[in-house]
C-alpha positions as CSV (number, residue, x, y, z in Angstrom):
1,M,-178.1,162.3,15.0
2,F,-179.2,158.7,14.9
3,L,-181.5,159.3,11.9
4,S,-178.6,161.0,10.0
5,R,-176.2,158.2,10.8
6,N,-178.8,155.5,9.9
7,G,-179.5,157.3,6.7
8,K,-175.8,157.4,5.8
9,N,-175.5,153.7,6.5
10,N,-178.6,152.9,4.4
11,K,-177.1,155.0,1.5
12,S,-173.8,153.0,1.8
13,N,-175.7,149.7,1.8
14,N,-177.8,150.7,-1.2
15,H,-174.6,151.6,-3.1
16,E,-173.0,148.3,-2.3
17,L,-176.2,146.4,-3.5
18,Y,-176.2,148.4,-6.7
19,R,-172.6,147.6,-7.4
20,K,-173.2,143.9,-6.8
21,A,-176.2,144.0,-9.1
22,Q,-174.1,145.6,-11.8
23,S,-171.5,142.9,-11.4
24,Q,-174.1,140.2,-11.7
25,V,-175.6,141.8,-14.8
26,L,-172.2,142.0,-16.4
27,S,-171.5,138.4,-15.5
28,I,-174.7,137.3,-17.1
29,I,-173.9,139.3,-20.3
30,L,-170.4,137.8,-20.4
31,I,-171.6,134.3,-19.9
32,S,-174.4,134.8,-22.5
33,G,-171.8,136.0,-24.9
34,I,-169.5,133.1,-24.3
35,L,-172.5,130.7,-24.7
36,V,-173.5,132.3,-28.0
37,T,-169.9,132.0,-29.2
38,V,-169.6,128.4,-28.1
39,V,-173.0,127.5,-29.5
40,G,-172.1,129.2,-32.8
41,A,-168.7,127.4,-33.0
42,T,-170.4,124.1,-32.1
43,Y,-172.9,124.7,-34.9
44,M,-170.2,125.6,-37.4
45,W,-168.1,122.6,-36.7
46,G,-170.9,120.3,-35.5
47,V,-173.1,120.4,-38.6
48,P,-170.5,119.0,-41.0
49,L,-169.7,116.3,-38.4
50,I,-173.3,115.4,-38.1
51,E,-173.7,115.3,-41.9
52,K,-170.7,113.1,-42.1
53,G,-172.0,110.8,-39.4
54,R,-175.4,110.7,-41.1
55,T,-173.8,109.9,-44.5
56,S,-171.8,107.1,-42.9
57,S,-174.8,105.8,-41.1
58,D,-177.0,105.9,-44.2
59,N,-174.5,104.0,-46.2
60,E,-174.0,101.4,-43.6
61,L,-177.7,100.9,-43.4
62,A,-178.0,100.7,-47.2
63,E,-175.2,98.1,-47.4
64,S,-176.6,96.0,-44.5
65,F,-180.0,96.0,-46.2
66,M,-178.6,94.8,-49.5
67,L,-176.6,92.1,-47.8
68,L,-179.8,90.9,-46.0
69,L,-181.6,91.0,-49.3
70,K,-178.9,88.8,-50.9
71,E,-179.1,86.4,-48.0
72,K,-182.9,86.0,-48.5
73,V,-182.6,85.5,-52.3
74,D,-179.8,82.9,-51.9
75,D,-181.9,81.1,-49.2
76,V,-185.0,80.9,-51.3
77,A,-183.0,79.7,-54.3
78,E,-181.5,76.9,-52.2
79,T,-184.4,75.8,-50.1
80,G,-187.5,76.8,-52.1
81,E,-189.2,78.3,-49.1
82,Q,-190.9,81.6,-49.5
83,R,-189.5,84.6,-47.5
84,T,-191.1,87.9,-46.7
85,L,-189.0,90.9,-45.6
86,P,-190.5,94.1,-44.1
87,V,-188.2,97.1,-44.9
88,E,-188.0,100.8,-44.4
89,L,-186.2,102.4,-47.3
90,I,-184.4,105.8,-47.4
91,G,-183.8,105.6,-51.1
92,D,-185.1,103.9,-54.3
93,L,-185.1,100.1,-54.8
94,E,-185.4,98.8,-58.3
95,L,-185.5,95.4,-59.8
96,R,-183.8,95.8,-63.2
97,E,-184.0,93.8,-66.4
98,D,-180.3,93.1,-66.3
99,N,-180.9,90.5,-63.4
100,S,-180.0,92.9,-60.6
101,L,-181.5,94.9,-57.8
102,T,-180.3,98.4,-57.2
103,Y,-180.7,100.6,-54.1
104,T,-179.9,104.3,-54.7
105,I,-179.5,106.8,-51.8
106,V,-178.5,110.5,-51.9
107,T,-176.2,112.0,-49.2
108,R,-174.1,115.1,-48.7
109,G,-170.9,113.3,-48.2
110,L,-169.1,110.8,-50.4
111,N,-168.6,107.2,-49.1
112,I,-167.5,105.3,-52.2
113,A,-165.4,107.7,-54.3
114,T,-165.4,106.0,-57.7
115,T,-167.3,106.0,-61.0
116,A,-166.5,102.3,-61.5
117,W,-168.2,99.5,-59.7
118,V,-166.5,98.5,-56.4
119,P,-167.2,94.9,-55.1
120,L,-168.4,94.8,-51.5
121,A,-169.5,91.2,-51.1
122,G,-169.6,88.0,-53.1
123,G,-166.3,88.3,-55.0
124,M,-165.1,90.4,-58.0
125,S,-167.6,92.5,-59.9
126,P,-169.6,90.5,-62.5
127,V,-169.9,93.7,-64.6
128,Q,-167.2,94.7,-67.1
129,E,-167.2,98.0,-68.9
130,D,-164.9,99.4,-71.6
131,M,-163.4,102.7,-70.2
132,A,-161.1,105.3,-71.6
133,A,-159.9,108.4,-69.7
134,V,-157.5,111.3,-69.9
135,A,-157.0,114.3,-67.6
136,A,-160.0,116.6,-67.9
137,D,-158.3,119.9,-68.5
138,G,-156.0,119.7,-71.6
139,G,-155.4,116.0,-71.3
140,T,-154.3,113.8,-74.2
141,G,-153.4,110.2,-74.7
142,T,-153.8,107.0,-76.7
143,V,-156.8,104.9,-75.6
144,N,-158.3,101.6,-76.5
145,I,-162.0,102.0,-76.8
146,N,-162.6,98.3,-77.4
147,D,-160.7,95.5,-79.0
148,D,-161.1,97.0,-82.5
149,V,-160.7,100.7,-82.0
150,T,-157.7,102.8,-80.8
151,C,-157.9,106.6,-80.7
152,T,-156.0,109.6,-79.6
153,M,-158.3,111.1,-77.0
154,T,-158.1,114.8,-75.9
155,S,-160.1,116.8,-73.4
156,T,-160.7,120.5,-72.9
157,C,-162.3,122.4,-70.1
158,G,-163.5,126.0,-70.2
159,A,-166.9,127.4,-71.2
160,S,-167.9,124.2,-73.1
161,P,-166.0,121.2,-71.7
162,N,-165.6,118.4,-74.3
163,V,-163.7,115.4,-75.4
164,N,-162.4,114.6,-78.9
165,L,-161.5,111.2,-80.4
166,L,-158.9,111.7,-83.1
167,S,-157.0,109.4,-85.5
168,C,-159.1,106.3,-84.7
169,T,-158.3,102.9,-86.2
170,G,-160.8,100.5,-87.6
171,G,-162.5,103.0,-89.8
172,F,-164.2,104.7,-86.9
173,A,-164.8,108.5,-87.1
174,G,-164.6,110.1,-83.7
175,G,-165.4,113.7,-83.1
176,V,-166.2,116.2,-80.4
177,R,-168.7,115.4,-77.7
178,S,-169.7,117.2,-74.5
179,E,-170.6,115.5,-71.2
180,G,-173.6,113.1,-71.7
181,G,-172.9,112.8,-75.4
182,T,-172.4,109.3,-77.0
183,Y,-170.3,107.7,-79.7
184,D,-171.7,104.8,-81.8
185,I,-168.7,102.4,-82.0
186,N,-169.3,99.1,-83.9
187,G,-173.0,99.2,-83.2
188,E,-172.5,99.9,-79.4
189,S,-173.1,103.1,-77.5
190,Y,-170.2,104.7,-75.6
191,L,-171.1,107.5,-73.2
192,V,-169.1,110.5,-72.2
193,H,-169.7,109.8,-68.5
194,H,-168.2,112.9,-67.1
195,I,-165.6,115.7,-67.7
196,D,-164.4,116.5,-64.2
197,C,-162.9,119.9,-64.6
198,V,-163.5,120.8,-61.0
199,G,-161.9,117.7,-59.5
200,D,-165.0,116.6,-57.5
201,I,-164.7,113.0,-58.9
202,D,-161.3,112.1,-60.3
203,G,-160.1,115.0,-62.4
204,Q,-160.6,113.0,-65.6
205,A,-162.7,112.9,-68.7
206,L,-164.2,109.4,-68.9
207,I,-165.9,107.5,-71.7
208,V,-167.8,104.4,-70.6
209,G,-168.9,101.6,-72.9
210,P,-171.8,99.0,-72.5
211,E,-171.8,96.6,-69.6
212,R,-170.8,93.0,-70.2
213,E,-171.5,90.2,-67.7
214,K,-168.6,88.0,-66.6
215,A,-169.5,84.5,-65.7
216,G,-168.3,82.9,-62.5
217,I,-167.1,79.4,-61.8
218,V,-169.2,76.8,-59.8
219,G,-167.6,76.0,-56.5
220,I,-165.4,79.1,-56.5
221,D,-167.6,82.1,-57.1
222,E,-170.9,83.2,-55.6
223,A,-173.9,83.8,-57.9
224,G,-174.8,87.1,-56.2
225,V,-172.3,89.9,-55.9
226,L,-172.9,93.3,-54.2
227,I,-171.2,96.2,-55.9
228,A,-171.4,100.0,-55.5
229,K,-170.4,103.3,-57.0
230,S,-171.0,107.0,-56.4
231,E,-171.5,110.0,-58.7
232,P,-172.3,113.7,-58.2
233,A,-176.0,114.7,-57.9
234,G,-176.0,118.5,-57.7
235,D,-174.5,119.5,-54.4
236,R,-174.8,116.0,-53.1
237,F,-173.7,112.5,-54.1
238,K,-175.7,109.6,-55.3
239,T,-174.5,106.1,-54.2
240,I,-175.8,103.1,-56.0
241,Y,-175.7,99.7,-54.4
242,R,-176.3,96.9,-56.9
243,L,-177.0,93.2,-56.2
244,A,-176.2,91.4,-59.5
245,Y,-176.7,87.7,-60.1
246,R,-174.4,86.2,-62.7
247,E,-174.1,82.9,-64.5
248,L,-171.9,80.2,-62.8
249,D,-170.4,77.7,-65.2
250,D,-169.2,74.2,-64.2
251,I,-166.0,74.0,-66.3
252,S,-164.9,70.8,-64.5
253,T,-167.4,68.7,-66.4
254,P,-167.4,67.9,-70.2
255,S,-170.8,69.4,-70.6
256,K,-169.8,72.8,-69.1
257,D,-173.3,73.6,-68.0
258,G,-174.1,77.0,-66.6
259,Y,-176.4,77.9,-63.6
260,R,-178.2,81.1,-63.1
261,I,-180.5,82.7,-60.5
262,Q,-183.0,84.6,-62.6
263,L,-184.7,87.5,-60.8
264,T,-188.2,88.0,-62.1
265,R,-190.6,90.9,-61.4
266,E,-194.0,90.2,-59.8
267,G,-195.9,93.4,-59.7
268,N,-194.0,96.6,-59.0
269,N,-190.4,96.8,-59.9
270,I,-189.6,100.1,-58.1
271,L,-190.1,101.2,-54.5
272,G,-189.5,104.7,-53.1
273,P,-188.6,105.8,-49.5
274,G,-190.9,104.5,-46.8
275,Q,-192.1,101.3,-45.3
276,H,-192.6,98.3,-47.7
277,R,-192.8,94.6,-47.9
278,I,-190.7,92.4,-50.2
279,T,-191.8,88.8,-50.9
280,I,-189.4,86.3,-52.5
281,R,-190.4,82.9,-53.9
282,R,-189.0,80.2,-56.2
283,D,-190.5,78.8,-59.3
284,E,-189.6,75.7,-61.4
285,N,-186.1,75.5,-63.0
286,S,-185.7,76.0,-66.7
287,K,-183.1,74.8,-69.2
288,I,-181.9,76.5,-72.4
289,I,-179.8,74.1,-74.6
290,G,-176.3,75.4,-75.4
291,A,-176.8,78.8,-73.8
292,S,-174.1,78.9,-71.2
293,K,-171.0,81.1,-71.8
294,H,-168.8,78.0,-72.1
295,G,-171.2,76.2,-74.6
296,G,-173.1,74.0,-72.2
297,D,-176.8,74.1,-71.3
298,L,-178.0,77.0,-69.1
299,I,-180.1,75.9,-66.1
300,G,-182.1,78.8,-64.7
301,T,-183.7,79.1,-61.2
302,K,-186.5,81.6,-61.5
303,I,-186.9,83.8,-58.4
304,F,-190.0,85.9,-58.2
305,I,-189.8,89.2,-56.3
306,S,-192.9,91.0,-55.2
307,M,-192.5,94.6,-53.8
308,S,-195.3,96.5,-52.2
C-alpha cells in the first residue's frame, strides 16, 4: 500500500518536473529566437549607421590634419623655424606641382556632395575653373565654354551616354564626346567630367576647363586656403582635401608687389596610408621682376617639405 502510494507520488512528481523542463526549453528557444531577430535587425540597421559614423569620423580627421598642416606651413613661413610633424594617414598625401598639398581618402558615404571645390578654411577658393552643364538625360541649353566660345550643349543617356557641343561661336568645332573625353578649345583642354545619368552626383552632364589661380589681397586674404570636393569611386566616394597656396598682391602700394609661399618638394612627394613624418623648413626669399598678377614684383618664400 505504501509502496504503491509512494510510486504514484513519484510518478506525479516526475511528470511535473518534465513539464517544467519543457517550459524552460521552450523559453530558451523563444529567447534565442528573439535574440537572433534583435541581433539581425541591429546588424541590418547598425552597419549603415556605423559606416556613416566612420565616414564622418574619417572626414573630420582628414580635415583636422590638413588644418594642422596649414598651421605648420604658415608658422614656418613666418618664423623661419623648422617644424616636424608625425602623422598617421588613412589616405594618400601628395605635394603637387601646382603649389598645393592634397589628401585623398575613400569612404562609403558622401560628406561633401559636389564636383566643384568647396572652401573650408582660409577664404574663398583660389582655384577657378570654366564649367558648363546641362541635365544628363536629354538636357539641352546654351553654355559659355570660355570668354570666346558659346555653344548649344546637349546630353544623352542610354547605352552610350554622351554630350554634344553644337552651333559653337568663335570658329570652334564641337562634336560628340563620352565621359572622360576632351575638347581642345583655344589651345586648352576641356574635360567631360561626368554624365550623371543615375543621379549619384548632381544629375548633370558637366564639362570642366583648366584651373586658373585667383590672387588674393594682402591684409584681407590668407595665403593658404583649404578646399575640398568629392567624386564617385566605384561603390564608394573619393574625397579630396586640397591645401592651396596662392599669390597675395599688395594693391595699396604703387608697386603692387605680390607675395607667394612656394611649396617645394624635398625627396618623396607622395605618401600612402600609415605612419609617416613630415618636416617643413624655410629657405631664402626670391624675387621675380614684374611677375605679380598686378604687374609688380613677385616675392617668393620657398618652403621645403620632406615626407618620409
